[in-house]
C-alpha positions as CSV (number, residue, x, y, z in Angstrom):
1,M,133.6,82.0,87.7
2,P,132.2,81.2,91.2
3,P,129.5,83.3,92.2
4,T,130.7,86.3,94.3
5,K,127.6,88.0,95.4
6,S,125.3,87.3,98.4
7,P,123.0,84.2,97.6
8,V,119.3,84.9,96.2
9,L,116.8,84.0,98.4
10,V,114.3,82.2,97.0
11,L,110.7,82.3,98.7
12,V,108.4,79.0,98.8
13,P,105.1,79.7,100.4
14,G,103.3,77.6,102.1
15,A,99.8,76.1,101.0
16,F,96.6,78.5,100.2
17,G,99.1,81.3,99.4
18,T,101.6,82.9,96.8
19,P,105.1,84.5,97.2
20,A,103.0,87.9,97.3
21,G,102.1,86.7,101.1
22,F,106.0,87.4,101.6
23,D,105.5,91.3,100.6
24,R,105.6,92.8,103.9
25,L,109.1,91.1,104.6
26,L,110.4,92.6,101.5
27,P,111.6,95.6,102.1
28,Y,113.6,94.8,105.1
29,L,115.3,92.0,103.3
30,K,116.4,94.6,100.6
31,E,117.3,96.6,103.3
32,A,119.6,94.1,104.5
33,G,121.2,93.7,101.1
34,L,119.2,90.4,100.0
35,S,118.0,89.7,96.5
36,T,114.7,87.7,96.5
37,H,112.9,85.5,93.9
38,P,109.4,84.1,94.1
39,G,109.4,80.1,94.4
40,P,105.7,78.8,93.4
41,Y,104.6,75.8,92.3
42,P,101.4,74.4,90.5
43,S,99.0,73.1,93.1
44,C,98.1,76.4,94.4
45,N,94.5,76.9,92.4
46,P,95.4,74.6,89.8
47,P,92.8,74.3,86.9
48,D,93.0,70.6,87.3
49,P,93.1,69.6,90.9
50,T,93.1,66.2,89.9
51,T,96.6,65.9,88.6
52,A,98.2,68.3,91.2
53,T,100.2,66.1,92.8
54,C,103.3,66.9,95.8
55,S,105.8,65.3,93.2
56,K,104.8,67.7,90.5
57,D,105.4,70.7,92.9
58,I,108.7,69.7,93.6
59,L,109.9,69.3,90.1
60,A,108.3,72.7,89.0
61,L,110.3,74.1,91.9
62,R,113.0,72.6,91.2
63,E,113.2,72.9,87.3
64,D,111.4,76.1,86.5
65,V,113.1,77.8,89.7
66,L,116.1,76.7,91.1
67,L,118.3,74.9,88.4
68,P,117.8,78.3,86.0
69,L,119.0,80.6,88.7
70,L,122.1,78.1,89.5
71,D,122.4,78.0,86.0
72,K,123.0,81.6,86.2
73,Q,125.7,81.3,88.5
74,E,123.7,82.2,91.5
75,D,123.9,80.6,95.0
76,I,120.6,80.0,96.7
77,V,119.4,80.2,100.1
78,L,116.0,78.6,100.2
79,L,113.2,79.8,102.6
80,A,110.2,77.8,102.8
81,H,106.9,78.2,104.6
82,S,104.4,75.5,106.0
83,Y,104.1,73.0,102.9
84,G,106.6,74.7,101.1
85,G,108.8,72.8,103.3
86,V,107.7,69.6,101.7
87,V,108.1,71.6,98.0
88,A,111.8,72.6,98.7
89,G,113.0,69.8,101.1
90,G,112.5,67.7,97.5
91,A,113.5,70.2,95.2
92,A,116.7,70.9,97.4
93,K,117.9,67.1,96.4
94,D,122.0,67.1,95.4
95,L,121.9,70.5,94.9
96,D,123.9,71.4,98.1
97,K,127.4,72.8,97.8
98,Q,129.1,69.7,98.9
99,T,127.3,67.6,95.8
100,R,127.5,70.4,93.3
101,T,131.2,71.0,93.9
102,A,131.9,67.6,93.2
103,K,130.1,67.5,90.0
104,G,132.2,71.0,89.0
105,H,129.3,73.3,89.4
106,T,130.6,76.3,91.0
107,S,126.9,77.4,92.1
108,S,124.9,75.7,94.8
109,I,121.9,76.0,97.6
110,V,123.9,77.0,100.2
111,G,121.3,77.2,103.0
112,L,118.0,75.8,103.9
113,I,115.2,78.3,106.3
114,Y,112.1,76.4,107.6
115,V,109.8,78.8,108.7
116,V,107.3,76.6,110.4
117,G,107.9,74.6,107.5
118,N,106.4,70.9,106.9
119,I,108.9,68.0,107.1
120,T,107.8,64.7,105.3
121,L,110.7,61.7,105.0
122,E,110.7,59.9,101.8
123,N,107.4,58.2,100.5
124,E,105.3,60.3,103.3
125,S,102.7,62.8,102.5
126,L,101.8,66.1,104.4
127,S,98.5,64.1,105.8
128,E,100.4,61.5,107.2
129,A,103.1,64.2,108.5
130,V,99.9,65.7,110.4
131,G,98.7,62.6,111.6
132,G,97.0,60.9,109.1
133,S,93.7,63.1,108.4
134,H,93.0,66.8,107.3
135,P,92.9,69.2,109.8
136,P,89.1,70.5,110.7
137,F,90.0,73.8,109.5
138,I,90.6,72.5,106.3
139,K,87.6,72.6,104.3
140,I,87.2,69.9,101.7
141,D,85.7,70.5,97.7
142,K,85.6,74.1,98.3
143,P,85.3,76.1,96.7
144,S,84.9,73.2,94.1
145,K,85.6,69.2,93.8
146,G,89.3,68.6,94.6
147,L,90.2,71.9,96.2
148,A,90.1,73.1,99.7
149,L,90.3,76.5,101.6
150,I,91.4,77.2,105.4
151,E,88.4,78.8,107.4
152,P,88.5,80.9,109.4
153,A,92.0,82.4,108.0
154,M,92.2,84.8,110.7
155,D,92.0,82.4,113.6
156,I,94.1,79.9,112.6
157,L,96.5,81.7,110.2
158,Y,96.3,85.1,111.2
159,N,95.6,84.9,115.2
160,D,98.3,87.3,116.3
161,C,97.8,89.9,113.5
162,D,95.2,93.1,113.7
163,R,91.9,92.1,113.0
164,A,91.8,95.3,111.1
165,L,94.2,93.8,108.3
166,A,91.4,90.7,107.5
167,P,90.4,92.1,104.4
168,E,94.1,92.7,103.0
169,L,95.5,89.4,104.7
170,E,92.4,87.2,103.4
171,K,93.2,88.0,99.8
172,Y,96.3,86.3,99.9
173,M,94.4,83.1,100.5
174,E,93.7,80.8,97.1
175,P,92.1,77.5,97.1
176,H,94.5,74.7,97.3
177,A,94.8,70.9,95.6
178,L,93.7,68.3,98.1
179,L,96.0,66.0,96.2
180,A,99.5,67.8,97.0
181,F,98.5,66.8,100.5
182,D,97.5,63.5,99.8
183,T,100.7,62.4,97.4
184,K,104.1,61.0,98.5
185,A,106.9,63.4,99.1
186,S,110.3,62.3,97.5
187,A,113.7,62.0,99.1
188,P,114.4,65.3,101.0
189,G,117.9,67.3,100.4
190,W,117.7,68.6,103.8
191,A,118.7,65.0,104.7
192,D,121.8,64.6,103.0
193,S,125.1,65.6,104.9
194,G,125.6,68.4,102.6
195,F,123.5,70.8,104.4
196,D,124.9,70.2,107.6
197,G,125.3,73.5,109.1
198,R,123.3,74.7,106.8
199,R,119.8,74.3,108.1
200,A,117.5,76.7,110.1
201,Y,114.2,76.3,112.0
202,V,111.8,79.2,112.9
203,R,109.6,77.2,115.4
204,T,106.3,79.5,116.0
205,L,105.0,79.2,119.3
206,A,101.1,80.8,119.1
207,D,100.8,78.7,115.9
208,C,97.1,77.7,115.6
209,C,97.7,75.9,112.3
210,N,100.6,74.0,113.0
211,P,101.1,73.6,117.1
212,T,104.5,73.4,118.4
213,F,104.2,69.7,119.2
214,L,103.8,68.9,115.6
215,Q,106.7,70.9,114.7
216,D,109.0,69.2,117.2
217,S,107.9,65.8,116.2
218,W,108.9,66.7,112.4
219,I,112.5,68.3,113.8
220,E,113.1,65.1,115.6
221,K,111.8,62.5,113.3
222,S,114.3,64.2,110.8
223,K,117.2,62.9,112.6
224,V,119.4,65.8,111.5
225,K,120.4,69.1,113.4
226,W,118.6,72.4,112.6
227,D,119.7,75.8,114.3
228,I,116.3,76.4,115.9
229,V,115.1,79.8,116.8
230,D,111.7,80.6,118.5
231,F,109.4,83.3,117.4
232,N,106.7,84.1,119.7
233,T,104.2,84.4,116.8
234,G,101.1,82.7,114.6
235,H,101.6,80.2,111.4
236,M,103.0,84.3,109.3
237,P,105.5,85.6,111.2
238,F,106.6,87.3,107.6
239,V,103.2,88.7,108.3
240,S,102.8,89.8,112.0
241,Q,106.5,90.4,112.6
242,P,108.4,90.8,109.5
243,Q,111.4,93.1,110.4
244,A,112.3,90.8,113.6
245,L,111.7,87.9,110.9
246,A,113.8,89.6,108.1
247,A,116.8,90.4,111.0
248,Q,116.8,86.5,111.9
249,I,117.2,85.4,108.2
250,V,120.1,87.7,107.7
251,K,121.9,85.7,110.7
252,F,120.9,82.7,109.1
253,V,122.5,83.4,105.6
254,D,125.5,85.2,107.1
255,S,125.8,81.9,109.0
256,F,125.7,80.0,105.7
257,T,128.2,82.0,103.5
258,A,130.6,82.1,106.6
259,I,131.1,78.3,106.2
């Protein structure tokens, strides 16, 4: 039978973090009647960073999270933050409603929400998408070879958050495999016509990690239409403005399900 309930919101974190970073958002989503599911991927603090490629992240999200939910007849809205946009974009390929319905399936990804999501083209790495090199706040080979950290995290990621929260917020940060940023992404699902009217983008206007000009360049190069909403926040609006972001997510989900 076709799905009859609200879609599941799969939460794909940015680099250097896990789905636990969305915790402040969850009560507001639950209150609005939305169920959520974590969307992790293996390049976050991997046992062997020399094998942690972008393509493995994409495959893991698709095979371990998205397809099992679809097999349970769950419709999905993918919410992706920062580097999570690269992973989610590739993982969503051919899982849109138009393509899935044509193949006889009754469940699909019904919408994409990018919260300052990184947008890469086919065969483009994240490093290339941000200008060809790692920004200076990415500390290479720290805490060990092949890994990286963002420092100072409060200045780069949480610049609009209460400084008193630093100990709590910094515990969410994890080392990340550099290889994931330097290896090529596969063809993105957002480029397909099946996601027309089903793409949303939250621009973060006070972002010290991915400045607005970068976000604008990604949106422009995608050459597809996004429903763009601006938040006057830093890189982590699900931490600094979780209630407002949740309300906007609900609006996006409502618009996707109305199609």
